[in-house]
C-alpha positions as CSV (number, residue, x, y, z in Angstrom):
1,M,0.0,0.0,0.0
2,R,1.4,3.4,-1.0
3,S,1.8,6.1,1.7
4,L,-0.3,9.2,1.4
5,F,2.8,11.1,0.5
6,A,3.7,8.8,-2.4
7,V,0.2,9.3,-3.8
8,A,0.4,13.1,-3.5
9,L,3.7,13.2,-5.4
10,L,2.6,10.9,-8.2
11,L,-0.3,13.2,-8.9
12,T,1.9,16.3,-9.6
13,P,4.5,16.8,-12.3
14,L,8.2,17.2,-11.5
15,A,9.9,20.5,-12.0
16,A,12.2,20.7,-15.1
17,S,15.1,22.7,-13.8
18,A,17.1,23.8,-10.7
19,A,16.7,27.4,-11.9
20,Q,12.9,27.1,-11.5
21,A,13.5,25.6,-8.1
22,G,15.5,28.7,-7.0
23,G,12.8,31.1,-8.1
24,T,14.0,34.7,-8.2
25,A,16.1,34.4,-5.0
26,A,19.8,35.4,-5.1
27,R,22.0,32.7,-3.7
28,A,24.2,33.5,-0.7
29,E,27.8,34.3,-1.6
30,L,30.4,32.0,0.0
31,P,33.5,33.4,1.9
32,R,35.9,35.2,-0.4
33,A,39.0,34.5,1.7
34,T,40.2,31.8,4.0
35,V,43.0,31.5,6.6
36,D,46.0,29.4,5.7
37,T,46.6,27.2,8.8
38,K,49.6,25.2,7.4
39,Y,52.1,24.8,10.2
40,P,55.1,27.0,9.5
41,S,58.5,25.5,8.9
42,G,60.7,25.8,12.0
43,G,63.3,28.4,12.7
44,R,65.3,29.0,15.8
45,A,64.2,26.7,18.7
46,I,64.2,28.4,22.1
47,R,63.4,26.4,25.2
48,V,61.6,28.2,28.0
49,R,62.3,26.2,31.1
50,A,59.8,25.7,34.0
51,G,59.9,28.8,36.2
52,A,61.4,31.0,33.6
53,N,60.0,34.4,32.6
54,L,57.6,33.6,29.8
55,Q,56.9,37.3,29.0
56,A,60.6,38.0,28.6
57,A,60.8,35.1,26.2
58,L,57.8,36.4,24.2
59,D,59.4,39.8,24.1
60,A,62.7,38.5,22.9
61,A,61.3,36.2,20.3
62,R,61.9,37.0,16.6
63,P,59.8,36.1,13.6
64,G,60.6,32.5,12.7
65,D,61.3,31.4,16.3
66,V,59.7,28.4,18.1
67,L,59.3,28.9,21.8
68,L,59.3,25.4,23.4
69,L,57.6,25.4,26.8
70,A,58.5,22.7,29.3
71,P,56.1,19.8,29.5
72,G,54.0,19.9,32.6
73,A,55.2,23.4,33.5
74,E,52.9,26.2,34.5
75,Y,53.4,29.8,33.5
76,T,51.2,32.2,35.5
77,G,50.5,35.7,34.4
78,N,48.7,38.0,31.9
79,F,51.0,37.6,28.9
80,R,51.1,39.8,25.8
81,L,51.9,38.9,22.3
82,R,53.9,41.8,20.9
83,N,53.9,43.5,17.5
84,K,57.2,42.5,16.0
85,G,56.9,44.7,12.9
86,I,57.5,43.3,9.4
87,A,58.3,39.6,9.3
88,T,62.0,39.2,8.5
89,T,62.3,35.5,7.8
90,P,60.2,34.6,4.8
91,A,61.6,31.0,4.8
92,A,60.1,30.4,8.2
93,G,56.9,32.2,7.2
94,G,57.5,35.0,9.7
95,W,55.6,33.2,12.4
96,I,56.4,32.9,16.1
97,V,55.2,29.6,17.4
98,V,54.6,29.0,21.1
99,R,54.2,25.3,21.9
100,T,54.9,22.5,24.4
101,D,58.3,20.8,23.9
102,I,57.0,17.4,22.8
103,P,57.6,15.6,19.5
104,D,55.3,16.2,16.6
105,A,54.4,12.6,16.5
106,S,53.1,12.8,20.1
107,L,51.2,16.0,19.5
108,G,49.5,14.5,16.4
109,A,49.3,15.7,12.9
110,P,47.3,18.7,11.9
111,G,43.6,17.7,11.9
112,K,43.9,15.6,15.1
113,R,41.8,17.3,17.7
114,M,43.3,18.0,21.2
115,T,41.1,16.7,24.0
116,P,41.3,17.1,27.8
117,S,42.5,13.5,28.2
118,R,45.2,13.9,25.5
119,A,46.3,17.2,27.1
120,A,46.7,15.5,30.4
121,A,48.6,12.5,29.0
122,L,50.9,14.7,26.9
123,R,51.4,17.0,29.9
124,L,50.8,20.1,27.9
125,A,52.5,23.3,29.2
126,R,49.9,25.4,31.1
127,I,49.5,29.2,30.6
128,V,47.2,30.4,33.4
129,S,45.7,33.7,34.5
130,P,45.7,34.5,38.2
131,N,43.0,37.1,38.0
132,Y,40.1,38.6,35.9
133,D,42.3,39.4,32.9
134,A,43.2,37.2,30.0
135,A,46.0,34.7,30.2
136,I,47.1,35.7,26.7
137,G,46.4,39.0,25.1
138,T,47.7,41.0,22.1
139,D,49.4,44.4,21.6
140,A,48.1,46.6,18.9
141,G,49.0,45.3,15.5
142,A,50.5,42.1,16.8
143,H,50.7,39.5,14.1
144,H,52.0,36.0,13.0
145,W,51.7,34.3,16.4
146,R,50.6,30.7,16.7
147,L,49.7,28.8,19.9
148,T,50.1,25.1,19.3
149,G,49.7,22.3,21.8
150,V,49.3,24.3,25.0
151,E,46.7,24.4,27.8
152,I,45.2,27.9,28.6
153,A,43.2,28.2,31.8
154,A,43.0,30.1,35.2
155,T,44.5,29.3,38.6
156,P,42.3,27.5,41.1
157,F,42.0,30.7,43.1
158,T,40.4,32.7,40.2
159,S,36.6,32.9,40.4
160,I,35.5,35.3,37.7
161,M,37.2,36.1,34.4
162,N,36.4,38.3,31.4
163,M,38.2,36.0,28.9
164,L,41.0,33.5,28.7
165,V,42.5,34.6,25.3
166,R,42.0,38.1,24.0
167,F,42.9,38.7,20.4
168,G,42.3,42.4,19.8
169,E,40.4,45.1,21.6
170,L,37.3,47.3,21.7
171,G,37.2,51.0,22.3
172,N,40.0,53.5,22.0
173,E,42.7,50.9,21.9
174,Q,41.5,49.6,18.5
175,R,39.9,52.3,16.3
176,S,41.6,51.6,13.0
177,I,42.5,48.5,11.0
178,D,46.3,49.1,11.4
179,M,45.8,48.7,15.2
180,M,44.1,45.3,14.8
181,P,46.1,42.2,15.5
182,H,46.1,39.6,12.7
183,H,47.5,36.3,11.5
184,L,46.8,34.5,14.8
185,V,46.2,30.7,15.2
186,V,45.2,28.6,18.1
187,D,46.0,25.0,17.2
188,R,45.6,21.6,18.9
189,S,45.2,23.3,22.3
190,W,42.9,23.0,25.4
191,V,41.4,26.3,26.4
192,H,39.0,26.0,29.3
193,G,37.4,27.3,32.5
194,S,36.4,25.0,35.3
195,P,33.1,23.7,36.6
196,T,32.8,26.6,39.0
197,L,34.7,29.4,37.2
198,Q,32.7,32.2,35.7
199,V,34.4,33.0,32.5
200,R,32.6,35.2,30.0
201,R,34.6,34.3,26.9
202,C,37.1,31.6,26.2
203,I,38.5,33.3,23.1
204,A,37.7,36.8,21.8
205,L,38.4,37.2,18.1
206,N,38.6,41.0,17.6
207,S,41.2,40.4,15.0
208,G,41.9,39.8,11.3
209,T,43.0,36.6,9.6
210,T,42.5,34.3,12.6
211,A,41.9,30.6,13.1
212,V,40.9,28.3,15.9
213,I,41.5,24.7,14.8
214,D,41.8,21.2,16.2
215,S,41.2,22.4,19.7
216,W,38.9,21.9,22.7
217,L,37.2,24.9,24.3
218,G,35.3,23.9,27.4
219,D,33.6,25.2,30.5
220,C,33.0,28.7,29.0
221,H,30.1,29.8,31.2
222,S,29.1,32.7,33.4
223,K,26.2,34.3,35.3
224,Q,28.0,37.7,35.2
225,G,26.9,38.5,31.6
226,D,26.6,36.5,28.4
227,S,29.3,33.7,28.0
228,Q,30.7,32.4,24.7
229,A,33.4,30.0,23.5
230,L,34.1,32.3,20.6
231,V,33.0,35.9,20.1
232,S,33.9,38.6,17.6
233,Y,32.5,42.2,17.4
234,N,35.5,44.3,16.4
235,G,37.4,42.0,14.1
236,T,37.4,42.0,10.3
237,G,38.2,38.3,9.7
238,P,38.6,36.2,7.8
239,F,38.0,33.6,10.5
240,R,38.5,29.8,10.3
241,I,36.9,27.7,13.0
242,E,37.5,24.1,12.2
243,N,37.5,20.7,13.9
244,N,37.0,22.0,17.5
245,H,34.9,21.0,20.5
246,L,33.2,24.2,21.5
247,E,30.9,24.5,24.6
248,A,29.5,27.6,26.2
249,G,26.5,28.9,28.2
250,H,24.7,31.7,26.5
251,E,26.0,31.5,23.0
252,V,28.6,29.0,21.9
253,I,29.6,31.2,18.9
254,V,28.5,34.8,18.4
255,F,29.4,37.5,15.8
256,G,28.4,41.0,16.5
257,G,26.7,42.5,19.6
258,A,28.8,45.3,20.9
259,D,29.2,48.2,18.5
260,P,32.6,48.0,16.7
261,S,35.1,50.8,17.4
262,I,36.1,50.8,13.7
263,K,33.6,52.4,11.3
264,D,32.0,50.1,8.7
265,L,33.5,47.0,10.3
266,I,31.5,43.8,9.8
267,P,33.1,40.4,10.7
268,S,33.4,38.8,7.3
269,D,34.5,35.6,5.4
270,I,33.9,33.1,8.1
271,E,34.2,29.3,7.9
272,I,32.8,27.1,10.6
273,R,33.4,23.5,9.7
274,G,33.6,20.1,11.3
275,N,33.0,21.3,14.9
276,H,31.0,19.9,17.8
277,I,29.0,22.9,19.0
278,M,27.2,22.1,22.2
279,R,26.8,22.3,26.0
280,P,26.5,19.5,28.5
281,L,23.0,18.6,29.6
282,A,24.4,18.7,33.2
283,W,24.4,22.5,32.8
284,K,20.6,22.7,32.7
285,G,19.5,24.7,35.7
286,K,23.0,25.6,36.6
287,W,24.3,27.9,33.9
288,Q,22.2,30.2,31.7
289,V,21.5,29.2,28.1
290,K,20.3,31.1,25.0
291,N,21.4,29.6,21.7
292,L,24.2,27.8,19.9
293,L,25.1,30.1,17.1
294,E,24.1,33.8,17.0
295,T,25.0,36.5,14.4
296,K,24.1,40.2,14.8
297,S,26.6,41.4,12.2
298,V,28.2,39.1,9.7
299,R,29.0,38.9,6.0
300,R,29.8,35.8,4.0
301,M,29.6,33.0,6.6
302,L,29.7,29.2,5.8
303,V,28.5,26.8,8.4
304,E,29.2,23.3,7.2
305,G,29.6,19.8,8.5
306,N,29.1,20.5,12.2
307,V,27.2,18.7,14.9
308,F,25.0,21.1,17.0
309,E,23.3,19.8,20.1
310,N,21.8,20.5,23.5
311,N,19.9,23.8,23.5
312,W,16.9,24.5,25.7
313,K,14.5,27.3,26.7
314,D,16.1,29.3,29.4
315,A,17.2,32.9,29.3
316,Q,15.6,33.0,25.8
317,D,13.2,30.9,23.8
318,G,15.9,28.3,22.9
319,F,16.5,28.7,19.2
320,A,19.6,26.8,18.1
321,F,20.4,29.6,15.5
322,V,19.6,33.2,15.9
323,L,20.6,35.0,12.7
324,K,19.7,38.7,12.7
325,A,21.1,42.0,11.7
326,E,21.1,44.1,14.8
327,N,22.7,47.5,15.5
328,Q,22.5,46.7,19.2
329,S,23.7,49.9,20.8
330,G,22.7,52.2,18.0
331,G,26.2,53.3,16.9
332,A,26.7,51.1,13.9
333,P,24.1,51.7,11.3
334,W,26.1,49.7,8.7
335,T,25.4,46.5,10.7
336,T,23.9,43.7,8.6
337,D,23.6,39.9,8.3
338,Q,24.2,38.9,4.7
339,D,25.3,35.9,2.7
340,I,24.9,33.1,5.3
341,T,25.1,29.4,4.1
342,I,24.2,26.6,6.5
343,R,24.6,23.2,4.9
344,D,25.3,19.5,5.7
345,N,25.0,19.8,9.5
346,Y,23.5,17.5,12.0
347,I,21.4,19.4,14.6
348,K,19.8,17.6,17.5
349,G,18.2,18.4,20.8
350,T,16.9,22.0,20.7
351,S,13.7,23.8,21.8
352,N,13.4,25.7,18.5
353,V,15.7,25.7,15.5
354,F,16.1,28.8,13.2
355,N,15.2,32.4,14.1
356,L,16.0,34.6,11.0
357,S,15.4,38.3,11.1
358,S,16.2,41.2,8.8
359,S,16.5,43.5,11.9
360,G,16.9,42.6,15.5
361,S,15.5,45.9,16.7
362,Q,13.1,48.4,15.1
363,S,14.5,51.3,17.1
364,T,18.1,51.4,15.7
365,P,18.9,51.5,12.0
366,N,20.8,48.7,10.2
367,V,21.2,47.4,6.7
368,P,18.5,44.7,6.2
369,G,19.6,41.1,6.3
370,A,19.7,39.2,3.0
371,R,20.7,36.0,1.2
372,F,20.3,33.0,3.6
373,L,20.8,29.5,2.3
374,I,19.8,26.6,4.6
375,T,20.1,23.3,2.9
376,N,20.7,19.6,3.4
377,N,20.6,19.6,7.2
378,L,19.3,16.7,9.4
379,I,17.5,18.0,12.5
380,E,16.2,15.8,15.2
381,A,14.6,16.0,18.7
382,V,13.0,19.4,18.3
383,G,10.9,20.5,21.2
384,K,11.3,17.1,22.9
385,E,12.1,16.8,26.6
386,P,14.5,17.7,28.0
387,F,14.7,20.4,25.3
388,N,11.5,22.0,26.4
389,G,10.1,24.8,24.2
390,D,7.7,25.6,21.4
391,G,9.3,23.4,18.8
392,K,9.2,26.0,16.1
393,V,11.5,25.1,13.1
394,F,11.7,28.3,11.1
395,Q,10.8,31.8,12.4
396,I,11.2,34.5,9.7
397,L,10.9,38.1,10.8
398,H,11.0,41.7,9.6
399,G,11.1,41.3,5.8
400,L,14.2,39.3,5.0
401,S,15.1,38.9,1.3
402,D,16.4,36.0,-0.7
403,V,15.9,33.2,1.8
404,I,16.3,29.7,0.3
405,I,15.4,26.7,2.4
406,T,15.8,23.3,0.6
407,H,16.3,19.6,1.2
408,N,16.2,19.6,5.0
409,T,14.8,16.7,7.1
410,V,13.4,17.8,10.4
411,I,12.1,15.3,13.0
412,N,10.0,17.6,15.2
413,Q,7.3,16.5,17.6
414,N,3.6,16.5,16.8
415,G,3.0,18.9,19.7
416,S,5.3,21.5,18.3
417,L,4.0,25.0,17.6
418,A,4.7,25.4,13.9
419,A,6.9,24.5,11.0
420,V,7.3,28.0,9.7
421,M,6.2,31.2,11.4
422,F,6.3,34.7,9.8
423,D,5.9,38.2,11.3
424,G,6.6,41.7,10.3
425,P,6.9,43.0,6.7
426,P,6.7,40.4,4.0
427,S,9.9,38.5,2.9
428,R,11.0,39.1,-0.7
429,N,12.2,36.2,-2.9
430,F,11.4,33.5,-0.4
431,V,12.0,29.9,-1.6
432,M,11.2,26.7,0.3
433,H,11.1,23.4,-1.4
434,S,11.9,19.7,-1.0
435,N,11.9,19.7,2.8
436,V,10.5,17.2,5.2
437,L,9.2,18.5,8.6
438,G,6.3,18.2,11.0
439,A,3.6,20.8,10.6
440,G,3.0,21.0,14.3
441,Q,0.0,22.9,15.6
442,Y,-0.1,25.7,13.1
443,G,2.0,24.5,10.1
444,V,2.9,27.6,8.0
445,K,1.5,30.6,9.8
446,G,1.9,34.3,10.0
447,G,0.2,37.0,12.2
448,G,-3.2,37.9,11.0
449,A,-3.4,35.4,8.2
450,G,-4.7,31.9,7.8
451,V,-2.4,28.9,7.6
452,G,-0.8,27.8,4.3
453,R,-1.6,29.7,1.2
454,A,-3.0,32.7,3.0
455,T,0.1,33.2,5.0
456,L,2.4,32.7,2.0
457,A,0.4,35.3,0.0
458,K,0.8,37.8,2.8
459,F,4.3,37.2,4.1
460,A,6.1,35.6,1.0
461,P,4.3,37.1,-2.0
462,G,5.6,35.7,-5.3
463,G,7.8,33.2,-3.5
464,V,8.2,29.5,-4.1
465,F,6.7,26.9,-1.8
466,E,6.8,23.5,-3.5
467,R,7.2,19.8,-2.9
468,N,7.5,20.1,0.9
469,V,6.3,17.3,3.2
470,L,4.3,18.7,6.1
471,V,3.6,15.8,8.4
472,G,0.2,16.2,10.0
473,A,-0.9,19.2,8.0
474,D,-4.2,19.6,6.0
475,C,-3.0,19.7,2.4
476,S,-6.1,21.6,1.3
477,A,-4.6,24.7,2.8
478,Y,-1.3,24.5,1.0
479,P,0.0,24.8,-2.6
480,S,-0.4,21.7,-4.8
481,G,2.6,19.4,-4.6
482,T,2.7,19.6,-0.8
483,A,2.4,16.2,0.8
484,C,0.7,15.7,4.2
485,P,1.2,12.2,5.6
486,D,-0.2,11.6,9.1
487,Q,3.0,10.6,10.8
488,M,6.8,10.4,10.2
489,T,6.6,6.7,9.7
490,N,4.5,7.3,6.5
491,V,6.8,9.8,4.9
492,G,8.8,7.3,2.9
493,F,12.1,7.1,4.9
494,V,14.0,3.8,4.7
495,N,13.2,3.1,8.4
496,A,12.0,6.0,10.5
497,L,11.4,3.8,13.5
498,R,15.0,2.9,13.6
499,G,16.2,6.4,12.9
500,D,17.1,5.8,9.3
501,F,15.9,9.0,7.5
502,R,17.3,8.3,4.1
503,A,14.9,8.6,1.2
504,G,13.3,5.3,0.5
505,P,12.3,4.2,-3.1
506,G,9.3,5.9,-4.6
507,A,8.0,8.4,-2.1
508,L,11.0,10.7,-1.7
509,K,13.5,9.5,-4.3
510,G,14.1,12.0,-7.1
511,R,10.8,13.8,-6.2
512,G,12.3,17.2,-5.2
513,L,11.5,20.3,-7.1
514,D,15.1,20.3,-8.6
515,G,15.1,16.6,-9.4
516,G,16.9,15.6,-6.2
517,D,15.5,13.6,-3.3
518,V,13.0,15.3,-1.0
519,G,14.6,15.9,2.4
520,A,18.3,15.8,3.3
521,D,20.9,13.6,1.6
522,I,21.7,11.7,4.8
523,A,24.8,10.1,3.4
524,R,26.2,13.5,2.6
525,V,25.4,14.8,6.1
526,E,27.1,11.7,7.6
527,A,30.2,12.2,5.5
528,A,30.4,15.9,6.3
529,T,30.0,15.4,10.0
530,R,32.2,12.4,10.4
531,G,34.8,13.1,13.1
532,A,33.0,16.1,14.4
533,V,32.2,14.5,17.7
534,V,35.3,13.3,19.7
535,A,35.3,11.7,23.2
536,P,37.0,13.9,25.8
């Protein structure tokens, strides 16, 4: 017996081209620049023994040097990476590397993530702050510094910290690009707070050309203001965030927020790939939570192949992603969110999923957000305990333009509030096709409009809404080509009961508006996220 979905699709013709499937929406532009994270060839090796003056060694280092810290040694202070001027050793890449004095084979090749257990076994050198200030900071214009295979933390007597690593500044100390530090890399390192330490930020990225790779950032939490693993509001980028474990309380990663000190600055050209972006469930009720990834000012960001998990309603409604253009304090009217691509991710355990907005506040001016592509993501356990919340999948606000949502598979609960909710001025060039998601209580709904076609006509006029599967919806309210099976087990997955959400033969296979399968390509998601989750 055919499922209701299979029958619905067989009754409607397939679209002829991907161009038709894209409608009139402009596709998000990918990052124009990247950060070269290749490990530099070695220059002069300088050993910094246990008990030695690390700041003196940093001050004396020349471009091309490798500072080798003693295994198991602890260096306590608020250390500064200096501006060494123009690199003088091109053969060594001009970099100064600070690392634990262990063999490369023990540290592991680039691409092998540092974990707390590996850090302990390797006896990584520890750089620790004894107070509120960062363990490692930068002078104006500092550049070509690389931290490899080190542990960065606080002393046990520290109770509150602003941040552990501070790349760059805000305010009068960084009001021009030439004052901004750049070419900075944190590599195969363990950067962390403690179960009781209030640390607002593990790493601040107010810098240019910066990467955090193959590292573990943990216990980034605070009740003394929002806490993040990574935050940037006065840095240009490009930024590369790849193959890390990242955990934090309020927002795990955030771009924007505080007004930048540099006119027209927008964090740009950002790659977030292959990370585990989460927080432990044990934090529930102990540390405040808002979302997993937030942008208030960003341009050209790619989020690909990550595992996002564990987000619940707490200090906010519990959206995993809050992507909005917001001139938060009113001093940066150039603020915008533009050209964001979110693809091939596995997202699980969240109260709500995507909150997209052209403007976070109607009281301060900003450049409207535009060009969002959300495609080929597998999303599970939405609105399900312990991730209490409304279970909204997409919330689209304030007249976004050029939003494309395609080939996502969302396993949300029957009791969730809605699949798509609109509010504010209508969105222009809205495209949503070939997705599988539960309709929830209201399906596709906007303020002051009926469900389905009435909402789309008011909030996405002239847009594309085709070949979506809305589990539990009444198809009479939706455009033809929409399928409405009564439950997820009748969608046409290979085996929904066993968690196999690949497209089965017939119902989903090749039935997307662009000729692809309806829903996510699960094999592609699995390949993209392989290795993103690593045991501690």
